[in-house]
MILUMPA-396484 format. One line per field, with one value per residue (C-alpha): residue in one letter; chain; z, x, y negated. Coordinates in nm, 3 decimals, m for minus. Layout:
r (A, ...)
c (A, ...)
w (Z, ...)
u (X, ...)
v (Y, ...)
***
This chain:
r (M, M, H, H, H, R, R, K, A, V, C, K, R, A, R, P, S, L, A, M, R, L, V, L, L, W, S, L, L, F, A, G, L, P, A, F, A, V, L, P, F, A, V, D, G, A, A, L, P, S, L, A, P, M, L, E, R, V, T, P, A, V, V, N, I, A, T, V, G, S, E, E, I, Q, G, G, N, P, L, M, N, D, P, F, F, K, R, F, F, N, V, P, N, R, R, Q, R, R, K, T, Q, S, L, G, S, G, V, I, I, D, A, R, R, G, Y, V, V, T, N, H, H, V, I, D, K, A, S, E, I, T, V, T, L, R, D, G, R, S, L, A, A, V, L, I, G, T, D, P, D, T, D, V, A, V, I, K, V, P, A, K, G, L, K, A, L, K, F, A, N, S, D, R, L, R, V, G, D, F, V, V, A, I, G, N, P, F, G, L, G, Q, T, V, T, S, G, I, V, S, A, L, G, R, S, G, L, G, I, E, G, Y, E, D, F, I, Q, T, D, A, S, I, N, V, G, N, S, G, G, A, L, V, N, L, R, G, E, L, V, G, I, N, T, A, I, L, A, P, N, G, G, N, V, G, V, G, F, A, I, P, V, N, M, A, A, D, I, M, D, Q, L, L, T, H, G, R, V, R, R, G, L, L, G, L, V, A, Q, D, L, T, E, D, L, A, E, A, F, G, L, S, Q, A, N, G, A, V, V, V, R, V, L, E, G, S, A, A, A, Q, A, G, L, R, E, G, D, V, L, H, S, V, N, G, R, V, V, R, N, A, G, D, M, R, T, I, V, G, L, S, R, V, G, Q, V, L, Q, L, Q, V, L, R, E, G, K, P, T, A, V, R, V, V, I, P, E, P, D, T, A, R, V, G, G, E, D, L, H, A, Q, L, A, G, V, T, F, G, N, I, E, S, R, H, P, L, F, G, R, T, E, G, A, Q, I, L, E, L, E, R, N, S, P, G, R, R, L, G, L, R, A, G, D, V, I, I, G, V, N, G, I, R, L, N, S, V, A, N, L, E, K, L, A, R, A, R, A, D, G, L, T, F, D, L, I, R, G, T, T, R, R, R, L, L, L, P)
c (A, A, A, A, A, A, A, A, A, A, A, A, A, A, A, A, A, A, A, A, A, A, A, A, A, A, A, A, A, A, A, A, A, A, A, A, A, A, A, A, A, A, A, A, A, A, A, A, A, A, A, A, A, A, A, A, A, A, A, A, A, A, A, A, A, A, A, A, A, A, A, A, A, A, A, A, A, A, A, A, A, A, A, A, A, A, A, A, A, A, A, A, A, A, A, A, A, A, A, A, A, A, A, A, A, A, A, A, A, A, A, A, A, A, A, A, A, A, A, A, A, A, A, A, A, A, A, A, A, A, A, A, A, A, A, A, A, A, A, A, A, A, A, A, A, A, A, A, A, A, A, A, A, A, A, A, A, A, A, A, A, A, A, A, A, A, A, A, A, A, A, A, A, A, A, A, A, A, A, A, A, A, A, A, A, A, A, A, A, A, A, A, A, A, A, A, A, A, A, A, A, A, A, A, A, A, A, A, A, A, A, A, A, A, A, A, A, A, A, A, A, A, A, A, A, A, A, A, A, A, A, A, A, A, A, A, A, A, A, A, A, A, A, A, A, A, A, A, A, A, A, A, A, A, A, A, A, A, A, A, A, A, A, A, A, A, A, A, A, A, A, A, A, A, A, A, A, A, A, A, A, A, A, A, A, A, A, A, A, A, A, A, A, A, A, A, A, A, A, A, A, A, A, A, A, A, A, A, A, A, A, A, A, A, A, A, A, A, A, A, A, A, A, A, A, A, A, A, A, A, A, A, A, A, A, A, A, A, A, A, A, A, A, A, A, A, A, A, A, A, A, A, A, A, A, A, A, A, A, A, A, A, A, A, A, A, A, A, A, A, A, A, A, A, A, A, A, A, A, A, A, A, A, A, A, A, A, A, A, A, A, A, A, A, A, A, A, A, A, A, A, A, A, A, A, A, A, A, A, A, A, A, A, A, A, A, A, A, A, A, A, A, A, A, A, A, A, A, A, A, A, A, A, A, A, A, A, A, A, A, A, A, A, A, A, A, A, A, A, A, A, A, A, A, A, A, A, A, A, A, A, A, A, A, A, A, A, A, A, A)
w (7.767, 8.000, 8.202, 7.895, 7.812, 8.174, 8.171, 7.844, 7.978, 8.288, 8.073, 7.882, 8.196, 8.345, 8.033, 8.082, 7.823, 7.620, 7.826, 8.147, 8.017, 7.937, 8.285, 8.436, 8.213, 8.315, 8.686, 8.650, 8.464, 8.709, 9.041, 9.130, 9.047, 9.327, 9.436, 9.245, 8.913, 8.986, 9.171, 8.885, 8.937, 9.310, 9.309, 9.481, 9.854, 9.844, 9.856, 9.594, 9.681, 9.629, 9.713, 9.741, 10.123, 10.164, 9.901, 10.067, 10.375, 10.193, 9.904, 10.124, 10.224, 9.865, 9.721, 9.393, 9.379, 9.124, 9.102, 8.924, 8.867, 8.608, 8.428, 8.198, 7.824, 7.670, 7.302, 7.045, 6.929, 7.157, 7.134, 7.332, 7.622, 7.614, 7.887, 7.705, 7.386, 7.582, 7.757, 7.438, 7.247, 7.556, 7.533, 7.818, 8.065, 8.030, 8.056, 7.936, 8.164, 8.101, 8.332, 8.415, 8.555, 8.673, 8.821, 9.061, 9.368, 9.738, 10.052, 10.390, 10.654, 10.949, 10.968, 11.291, 11.161, 10.794, 10.652, 10.301, 10.135, 9.758, 9.508, 9.482, 9.107, 9.157, 9.351, 9.213, 9.127, 9.226, 9.350, 9.421, 9.546, 9.560, 9.721, 9.623, 9.860, 9.776, 9.893, 9.648, 9.882, 9.749, 9.997, 9.955, 10.065, 10.180, 10.134, 10.449, 10.292, 9.995, 9.910, 9.536, 9.586, 9.689, 9.522, 9.847, 9.957, 10.242, 10.225, 10.473, 10.439, 10.696, 10.926, 10.924, 10.840, 10.706, 10.710, 10.705, 10.598, 10.830, 10.747, 10.686, 10.733, 10.376, 10.486, 10.515, 10.157, 9.944, 9.574, 9.481, 9.744, 9.605, 9.595, 9.481, 9.329, 9.390, 9.231, 8.999, 8.654, 8.402, 8.642, 8.552, 8.914, 9.137, 8.968, 9.122, 8.967, 9.111, 9.061, 9.257, 9.385, 9.094, 9.253, 9.552, 9.605, 9.243, 9.189, 8.920, 8.703, 8.698, 8.798, 9.127, 9.328, 9.588, 9.460, 9.652, 9.469, 9.487, 9.134, 9.052, 8.752, 8.890, 8.634, 8.743, 8.517, 8.520, 8.739, 8.991, 9.100, 9.477, 9.517, 9.740, 9.695, 9.951, 10.053, 10.070, 10.426, 10.300, 10.465, 10.290, 10.159, 9.911, 9.734, 9.354, 9.181, 8.829, 8.532, 8.301, 7.955, 7.613, 7.543, 7.898, 7.850, 8.075, 8.003, 8.346, 8.501, 8.772, 9.078, 9.428, 9.712, 10.011, 10.290, 10.545, 10.339, 10.274, 10.641, 10.737, 10.483, 10.595, 10.959, 10.871, 10.655, 10.937, 11.194, 10.998, 10.680, 10.483, 10.485, 10.667, 10.493, 10.618, 10.379, 10.451, 10.231, 9.992, 9.619, 9.501, 9.171, 9.062, 9.108, 8.743, 8.629, 8.546, 8.888, 9.053, 8.870, 8.969, 9.332, 9.305, 9.363, 9.215, 9.191, 9.068, 9.335, 9.545, 9.532, 9.524, 9.718, 9.472, 9.687, 10.058, 10.133, 10.391, 10.731, 10.639, 10.839, 10.606, 10.669, 11.044, 11.034, 10.853, 10.511, 10.238, 9.862, 9.719, 9.992, 9.844, 10.022, 10.048, 10.291, 10.518, 10.829, 10.681, 10.351, 10.043, 9.839, 9.481, 9.323, 9.390, 9.344, 9.625, 9.853, 9.770, 9.832, 10.168, 10.294, 10.152, 10.329, 10.661, 10.937, 11.090, 11.387, 11.269, 11.301, 10.989, 11.016, 10.693, 10.580, 10.369, 10.177, 10.223, 10.051, 10.029, 10.401, 10.544, 10.762, 10.970, 10.969, 11.192, 11.059, 11.211, 10.975, 11.049, 11.053, 10.700, 10.600, 10.576, 10.505, 10.270, 10.138, 10.017, 9.688, 9.821, 10.057, 9.761, 9.497, 9.442, 9.111, 9.292, 9.510, 9.517, 9.469, 9.735, 9.717, 9.893, 9.859, 9.571, 9.660, 9.645, 9.372, 9.143, 8.840, 8.930, 9.290, 9.354, 9.013, 9.088, 9.373, 9.395, 9.506, 9.365, 9.310, 9.537, 9.503, 9.258, 9.293, 8.981, 8.909, 9.088, 8.946, 8.951, 8.719, 8.485, 8.466, 8.319, 8.631, 8.681, 8.977, 8.956, 8.810, 8.981, 9.045, 9.012, 9.014, 9.146, 8.997, 8.844, 9.172, 9.201, 9.442, 9.684, 9.855, 9.951, 10.272, 10.092, 9.835, 10.027, 10.102, 9.737, 9.613, 9.843, 9.770, 9.465, 9.477, 9.110, 8.976, 9.006, 8.764, 8.802, 8.613, 8.616, 8.476, 8.346, 8.231, 8.014, 7.923, 8.095, 8.105, 8.241, 8.396, 8.451, 8.712, 8.712)
u (1.851, 1.773, 2.077, 2.295, 2.184, 2.236, 2.592, 2.656, 2.524, 2.738, 3.044, 2.973, 2.940, 3.272, 3.478, 3.624, 3.566, 3.845, 3.826, 3.849, 4.150, 4.327, 4.262, 4.399, 4.706, 4.766, 4.741, 4.981, 5.239, 5.241, 5.144, 5.517, 5.643, 5.744, 5.505, 5.671, 5.558, 5.203, 5.264, 5.144, 4.801, 4.788, 4.727, 4.392, 4.447, 4.803, 5.115, 5.378, 5.749, 5.892, 6.208, 5.993, 5.965, 6.344, 6.418, 6.181, 6.396, 6.732, 6.710, 6.693, 7.056, 7.181, 7.246, 7.337, 7.676, 7.745, 8.085, 8.232, 8.606, 8.865, 9.154, 9.435, 9.369, 9.625, 9.711, 9.817, 10.180, 10.398, 10.676, 10.452, 10.471, 10.857, 10.995, 11.323, 11.142, 10.919, 11.213, 11.409, 11.125, 10.995, 10.654, 10.423, 10.354, 9.981, 9.787, 9.434, 9.183, 8.837, 8.547, 8.468, 8.150, 8.078, 7.794, 7.812, 7.650, 7.719, 7.606, 7.520, 7.719, 7.671, 7.338, 7.427, 7.748, 7.654, 7.930, 7.890, 8.115, 8.171, 8.446, 8.766, 8.717, 8.375, 8.506, 8.865, 8.975, 8.635, 8.612, 8.238, 8.053, 7.672, 7.480, 7.114, 6.903, 6.619, 6.367, 6.505, 6.715, 7.053, 7.331, 7.688, 7.946, 8.305, 8.581, 8.698, 8.955, 9.026, 9.231, 9.308, 9.469, 9.137, 8.907, 8.736, 8.646, 8.447, 8.260, 8.045, 7.702, 7.485, 7.342, 6.970, 6.700, 6.949, 6.925, 7.229, 7.273, 7.361, 7.683, 7.688, 7.993, 8.125, 8.358, 8.050, 7.944, 7.920, 7.919, 7.553, 7.417, 7.156, 7.261, 7.104, 7.291, 7.154, 7.278, 7.207, 7.336, 7.361, 7.173, 6.837, 6.731, 6.771, 6.801, 6.793, 6.938, 6.963, 7.185, 7.408, 7.760, 7.952, 8.298, 8.493, 8.847, 8.890, 9.221, 9.479, 9.237, 9.444, 9.144, 9.286, 9.606, 9.471, 9.205, 8.986, 8.659, 8.317, 8.214, 7.848, 7.616, 7.391, 7.414, 7.663, 7.690, 7.904, 7.671, 7.639, 7.996, 7.999, 7.651, 7.537, 7.555, 7.322, 7.194, 6.829, 6.807, 6.912, 7.249, 7.547, 7.789, 7.988, 8.052, 7.997, 8.316, 8.368, 8.253, 8.450, 8.303, 8.400, 8.304, 8.181, 7.871, 7.751, 7.788, 7.708, 8.053, 8.060, 8.279, 8.225, 8.460, 8.380, 8.229, 8.471, 8.765, 8.587, 8.506, 8.869, 8.969, 8.684, 8.795, 9.146, 9.018, 8.796, 9.075, 9.378, 9.241, 9.446, 9.541, 9.864, 10.026, 10.339, 10.573, 10.730, 11.024, 11.028, 10.978, 10.803, 10.713, 10.461, 10.566, 10.565, 10.565, 10.936, 11.016, 10.801, 10.992, 11.326, 11.213, 11.089, 10.723, 10.430, 10.201, 10.274, 10.074, 10.244, 10.483, 10.863, 11.069, 11.321, 11.452, 11.457, 11.542, 11.811, 11.681, 11.319, 11.058, 11.094, 11.467, 11.424, 11.175, 11.427, 11.270, 11.517, 11.543, 11.404, 11.139, 10.803, 10.510, 10.208, 9.972, 9.931, 9.715, 9.559, 9.474, 9.623, 9.864, 9.808, 10.054, 10.253, 9.945, 9.774, 10.073, 10.079, 9.708, 9.711, 10.005, 9.862, 9.527, 9.688, 9.700, 10.012, 10.115, 9.922, 10.098, 10.118, 10.183, 10.346, 10.371, 10.689, 10.852, 11.232, 11.463, 11.177, 11.089, 10.773, 10.871, 10.661, 10.759, 10.613, 10.616, 10.489, 10.359, 10.577, 10.497, 10.509, 10.817, 10.675, 11.007, 10.960, 11.198, 11.092, 11.242, 11.313, 11.571, 11.761, 11.754, 11.574, 11.424, 11.270, 11.041, 10.694, 10.821, 10.785, 10.997, 10.934, 11.003, 10.848, 10.489, 10.356, 10.103, 10.370, 10.451, 10.826, 10.775, 10.993, 11.163, 11.406, 11.532, 11.500, 11.277, 10.935, 10.786, 10.480, 10.340, 10.396, 10.237, 10.066, 10.263, 10.583, 10.937, 10.973, 10.679, 10.813, 11.132, 10.931, 10.901, 10.574, 10.415, 10.507, 10.853, 11.115, 11.460, 11.711, 12.036, 12.175, 12.498, 12.575, 12.546, 12.280, 12.000, 11.876, 11.588, 11.470, 11.677, 12.002, 11.851, 11.933, 12.289, 12.368, 12.202, 12.406, 12.735, 12.792, 12.752, 12.806, 12.499, 12.255, 12.181, 11.882, 11.847, 11.478, 11.228, 10.882, 10.671, 10.913, 11.137, 11.463, 11.559, 11.824, 11.751, 12.019, 11.977, 12.239)
v (m4.833, m5.114, m5.012, m5.036, m5.386, m5.498, m5.373, m5.547, m5.869, m5.842, m5.790, m6.110, m6.314, m6.174, m6.265, m6.623, m6.885, m7.044, m7.365, m7.169, m6.977, m7.301, m7.429, m7.108, m7.127, m7.491, m7.396, m7.112, m7.323, m7.613, m7.454, m7.402, m7.749, m7.990, m8.256, m8.539, m8.388, m8.489, m8.814, m9.036, m8.886, m8.945, m9.318, m9.357, m9.394, m9.271, m9.495, m9.412, m9.418, m9.768, m9.969, m10.284, m10.291, m10.247, m10.511, m10.761, m10.739, m10.744, m10.990, m11.309, m11.227, m11.219, m11.568, m11.731, m11.911, m12.185, m12.356, m12.652, m12.693, m12.789, m12.638, m12.754, m12.727, m12.493, m12.486, m12.743, m12.768, m12.556, m12.817, m13.051, m12.813, m12.798, m13.028, m13.083, m13.183, m13.419, m13.586, m13.624, m13.791, m13.970, m13.808, m13.912, m13.639, m13.636, m13.311, m13.280, m13.102, m12.973, m12.907, m12.546, m12.387, m12.039, m11.834, m11.545, m11.394, m11.371, m11.198, m11.365, m11.175, m11.407, m11.598, m11.776, m11.928, m11.946, m11.722, m11.584, m11.326, m11.324, m11.242, m11.451, m11.486, m11.636, m11.938, m11.952, m12.310, m12.446, m12.803, m12.777, m12.468, m12.458, m12.175, m12.121, m11.911, m11.678, m11.938, m12.195, m12.405, m12.530, m12.572, m12.717, m12.465, m12.499, m12.238, m12.063, m11.831, m11.618, m11.310, m11.269, m10.929, m10.770, m11.026, m11.113, m11.466, m11.619, m11.944, m12.128, m12.296, m12.487, m12.213, m12.279, m12.021, m11.771, m11.393, m11.162, m10.803, m10.520, m10.332, m9.959, m9.733, m9.701, m9.422, m9.200, m9.254, m8.941, m8.894, m8.867, m9.106, m9.346, m9.715, m10.041, m10.337, m10.683, m11.005, m11.294, m11.202, m11.485, m11.721, m11.576, m11.514, m11.217, m10.880, m10.533, m10.219, m9.868, m9.572, m9.335, m9.326, m9.181, m9.159, m9.288, m9.410, m9.531, m9.708, m9.765, m9.964, m10.284, m10.492, m10.613, m10.587, m10.343, m10.101, m9.855, m9.888, m9.730, m9.635, m9.647, m9.616, m9.894, m10.169, m10.437, m10.740, m11.050, m11.253, m10.964, m11.032, m11.093, m10.948, m10.662, m10.285, m10.136, m9.795, m9.703, m9.834, m10.176, m10.167, m10.319, m10.053, m10.261, m10.591, m10.576, m10.680, m10.550, m10.354, m10.136, m10.168, m10.307, m10.668, m10.725, m10.511, m10.228, m9.859, m9.725, m9.774, m10.041, m10.094, m10.229, m10.302, m10.077, m10.280, m10.136, m10.270, m10.601, m10.642, m10.611, m10.874, m11.101, m11.070, m11.181, m11.468, m11.591, m11.555, m11.679, m11.834, m11.583, m11.214, m11.131, m10.836, m10.676, m10.497, m10.159, m10.243, m9.952, m9.903, m9.586, m9.436, m9.170, m8.809, m8.697, m8.334, m8.358, m8.499, m8.233, m7.964, m8.126, m8.125, m7.763, m7.861, m7.685, m7.989, m8.341, m8.523, m8.794, m9.083, m9.070, m9.323, m9.465, m9.748, m9.853, m10.212, m10.266, m10.376, m10.313, m10.124, m9.827, m9.821, m9.838, m9.555, m9.336, m9.313, m9.220, m9.233, m8.904, m8.864, m8.752, m8.917, m8.692, m8.852, m9.159, m9.125, m8.812, m8.980, m8.807, m9.015, m8.925, m9.170, m9.485, m9.703, m9.518, m9.584, m9.951, m9.986, m9.804, m10.016, m10.341, m10.285, m10.206, m10.462, m10.605, m10.387, m10.088, m9.751, m9.532, m9.161, m9.042, m8.688, m8.656, m8.383, m8.417, m8.176, m7.925, m7.950, m8.120, m8.416, m8.653, m9.019, m9.294, m9.648, m9.972, m10.239, m10.543, m10.910, m11.051, m11.249, m11.601, m11.771, m12.069, m12.326, m12.669, m12.781, m13.128, m12.973, m12.836, m13.109, m13.434, m13.307, m13.006, m13.214, m13.059, m12.705, m12.439, m12.126, m11.796, m11.419, m11.239, m11.156, m10.802, m10.887, m11.037, m10.813, m10.833, m10.718, m10.413, m10.451, m10.738, m10.953, m11.326, m11.610, m11.693, m12.034, m12.005, m12.357, m12.640, m12.979, m13.104, m13.423, m13.324, m13.372, m12.993, m12.952, m13.219, m13.015, m12.727, m12.505, m12.314, m12.137, m11.769, m11.826, m11.601, m11.742, m11.453, m11.651, m11.981, m12.127, m11.790, m11.600, m11.325, m11.429, m11.159, m11.345, m11.687, m11.655, m11.739, m11.978, m12.292, m12.175, m12.102, m12.421, m12.640, m12.460, m12.683, m13.061, m13.146, m12.978, m12.689, m12.404, m12.167, m11.839, m11.754, m11.507, m11.618, m11.327, m11.125, m11.417, m11.506, m11.874, m12.109, m12.447, m12.712, m12.984, m13.265)
***
């Protein structure tokens, strides 16, 4: 009997309580989880993962940029902008201007010489540029050079007590790598956001002339433009440049210029004050499904050469109309935009190895990027009323490039006779005295062929106009 009670008592002690069963269940459920699941409980005596140490080293190299400039006020009665109306009614040629201000960010890339990289659109048309450092110092900056086609600009500040960022190799970036965007959105002070690399080699967005973006979901806002995109080691991998969202907001789609691309542009700006781009002298279009079927191709990836300019580097290399471009220096050409970007970002003298499909057969073509055609003609050499106008060949970033031949107005002085005539920078002259104009090379010859007057046929935007000079 005693033995029976003892066994019964032992059984009661062996049976776990409800509380103990809950503890066992909790242990079983969470024993296999990785360590980060319990990190919030490990705070006493244990350092939690943080980006703070890296940011403390990096943020002094990211600056705020404030600019002041001016622009002409557009609007009012459109007749007041018509030069013929103004001359007929003797309206004074007075243009109202208004003051403009902008905020952006920049990255110190050379502490010893005081060089700062930012976006072209941050400093565009600025008459004053002020750089504010992380420590609160405000420094006057001067413009060294700018490249609108890639949206990269370099400015210079007094080199005292500066800290620069180390460059990473952006070609080694992979989708999924962690990145941190640093800037000064809305002038509120430095802001840091984090995310991952969402995509690489983004182009065809119509944001800039040459596009090869890093796409990230790290929040990039208006004031972040020109700021730094860094990896977790604090190395610069890109320059924040744009967002793709309605109404200027942020929906997790931001873009940065790869630092390798920006570094090449910066080097040319520091060396020459501008970017020297050679042109191959060809016009290409996307390889559509219809064209692919016509060429007997299974996939519609590539660019089709539709025109080769006589005497150009493309012509000398043997490229022909109908050639399908598949790759350049091992990089796949997906469309005509890819081809334009690859060529536009290549240095003068660089050798390009093109893989081409010609009449169904793979062909290798070697092309050397030539020196850019820098021919310019001053308007004063053509006609007294064209003083202050500078003509040149149609630039690659102009909407009419590759679509027509002619000469572009590259520069136009503000109060020049040419401006009072109604000419504007960007106008393309396609004919002189009724004769078709091929390039700026024969502009002077055609303009002087007739002494009793001068007639320009020009295109502005989508409108064709005729200008008569007595």
